[in-house]
N, C-alpha and C positions, 0 to 999 in steps of 0.2 A: 210618652217620653220614656227613653231607654233607662233602664236600670243600669247604674254605675257602681262598680265594684270599689269600695273604699279601701284605704290603706289598712285599716283596722280589721276588715273582714277577709283581706287577701291572705291566703295560705299556700303553702306548697309551691308548686311551679309557677302558678300565677302570681305569687308574690315575688318569685325570683324574677320573673320577666318584668313585671311592673317596675321593680326595683332598678332593672336594666335599662328600661325604658327611662326612667328618672334620671339615671347617670348620663344617658346620652342627650337629653333635652333640657335638664334641670327642673323638670316637671313631668307629670304623667297627663298627656292629652285624654279628654274624655272618650275619644274614639277607641282608646286601647282599655280604658275602664269598662266601657260598654261590652267589648268583645269578651273581657275577662269574666264579667257577669253573666253573658249569654252562654259562653262556652270556653272553658280555658284552653282546650285543644285548638280551638278557632283562633284564639289569641296568640297561641305559639306558632301555628301556621303563619299567620300574618305577620307577627313580628320577625320571623325569619325571612319571609319575603321582603319585607321592609329593608331588613339589614342587607340582603343580597343585592337589592336594586338600588335603594336610595343611600344605603350606609356606607357604601364603598365606592371610591372613585375607580372609574375604568376609563372610558373615553369621555364622559362627561363629568363636570365638577358638580357639587352639590347645588350650587346656585341655579346653575342651568336646569337641573332635574326639578328644582322647586318652582322654577318659571314655568316649565313644561306642566307640572302637577296644578299649578294655579290656572293655566290656560285650560285645562281638562276640567276643573272645577267650575270655571265660569260657563264653559259649554255644558256641563251637566247640570249647572244651576243648583249646585250644593252649597247652601249657605254656611254650614260648619266647616266644609273643605275650603271655601274661599277665604274665610277668615284665618284658618290655620296655615295653609300654604302661603298666605301674603305675609303672615307673621314670620314662618320659616325662610320664605325667600329673603326677607330683610335681615334676618339672622345670618344668612349665608352671604350677605353683602349686596343684594340687589337695591338700588336706589328708588326714590319715589318716581323719578322720571321714568325708570326702566319699567316700573309697575304701570304707570300711565300708558305708555307706549305698547306695553302687553295687552292693555285692556282695548286699545286703539285696533291693534292687529286682530285680537279675537273678534270684536264687533265687525270689523270690515270684512272678514272671511266668513264669519256666520251668515252676513247678508249676501255676501257673493254666493255661498253655497246654496242659499235659498234661492236666489235668483237662478242659478245654473239648473237646480232641480226644477224648479217651476216652468222654465223654458226647454227643459229636457235637452240641454246642449249636449251634442255628441263629442266625444274624446278627440281632441286633435291628433291628427295622423302626420308623421314626418314624410315629407317628400323624399324619396330615394334616387330622384333624378339628377 
């Protein structure tokens, strides 16, 4: 099991980042505590990446991004990630019905991908005629 950096143990830049994470989420997810314990520079790098990709709205809103993150978590079968992104998707406004539909889409296309790969289906070509 990963070591988690506690609030009492956190110092310097790791403490600053964990405080910023807490301000953003209302708590510090264990993912960020584990990064802080393993390597504060790794924590810094990944928190900056999170802020650039997930933390600001550009073309997609946060709800959409969390739904995508949840779908990826299902495909990668990451138990921690599934729980975290489902909670974050709900916090961003996703309904239980939307989360069920997301599961259905992931399951459907995971099976379709498996079938296409097992049959070695060639890519469709457009007719130019």
